[in-house]
N, C-alpha and C positions, 0 to 999 in steps of 0.2 A: 505493500500500500505504499503512495507516495501523497506528499501534500505538499502544496502551495499556497506561501502567503498572499491573502487576497486584498487583505487591507489592514490598517494600524490605527489606532484613536488613542488620545492624549486625555485623560481624566483627571479633574483636580478637585479635593473635597475640598471647598471652604468652608470654614467656620464662622460664623457672624455674632457671637457669644451667646448669652442668656437673653433670651426674651420671654417676658410674664413665666419665669422659673423653668422655661424649656432650653434646651441647649439646641440652638437653631442650625444646621449644617444644609450645604446645597451642592450638589456636585454638576461640574461643568464639563461637558464632553466637545471636543476640537478633534473633527473629523477631517479625511483627506488628509492625512502624514504619510508623506514619504516613508513606505515598507520598508528601505534598506535602512531606516535611522537606525542609529547605535544608542542601547539604553541613556550614557551620558551624553547625548545630542537633545533628547529626552528631555531628559531634565532641567537641560540649561533654558532650553525653550518654555518651561515649567515655571524656571526662574525667572524670565523675563517675564511671562506673563504675571508672575506675582508682583513683578515691582509695578506694575502700572494697574491693578485692582487693589479694593481697598480692604475687602478682607484677609484672614489670615489663613494662609493656605497648609490643611492639615495633614494631605497626603497628596501621592501622586502616583498613578498608574498609567502603565503601558498598555492598551485593548490590541493585542493582534488576534485574529481571525485567519484558520486555514483552512482552504479547501481539501478535502480528501479526493484520492479519484484511486481507482483500481491500477494496478501495472497490467 
């Protein structure tokens, strides 16, 4: 069985603090990321985005989707 990397997305979990006694977090997804991007490049992109946004970024995820095909 072979797999081909089909797409890559960057997800950032932003923390908006406590509102009315509950912690408010939101996930922002950036799609159409180059599939050949290295983890260090994705983290650098997330760091650059984080400097432009107001909330604090709690975590960064790289979501890679592969298509499976029989040989």
